[in-house]
C-alpha positions, 0 to 999 in steps of 0.5 A: 874822584868825580872826574872834574878835578885833579890834584898835583904836588910839586918841587915848590912844596905846594899841592894844587887843585885843578879844574880839569875842564878849564885848566885853572886852579880852584878856590882852595887850590894852593895848599901849603904845609910841606917844607920840601917837594911833595912826592905823592898826593891823592884824593880820597875815594869820597873826594872830600880829603887829600892825602899828601906825602913829601920828601920832608917826611910829612904826611898830611890829610887835607880837607879838599874843600877848604885846603886846611890840614885836618891831620898830621899822621907822620913826621919822619926823617925819611922821605914819603914816596907814595900814599893811598887811601883804602877804599873805605877811607879807614886806612892809609898806606904810606911808602917811605924811603927806608923801604917800609910801607906803613899802614895808619888809621887816620881817625885814631892817628895810630900806626897799625902795621909796618910792612918790610 
């Protein structure tokens, strides 16, 4: 978000936070929680949160500073291929393997809308 960090997800089921200037991982740098490969991962616009979706159908919101899962929004039987925060961080969008885009409210943990 501020240009000094990069977040990546991989087939090893982990999420890694990198310092772009050094190419090294940072202290909260390896996040574990997915059970299959991580398909999509994004920093929130503020840089304080990380959103991840995986082939395991799990959708997590992480604390970017500590690497702790703050919320679990979805545990589906379909893979999650794409994730995004709204600019205000009041909604998250999730593109799923069943062709449906789901919009979630991360504060209430409620599904707001499905787009088919």
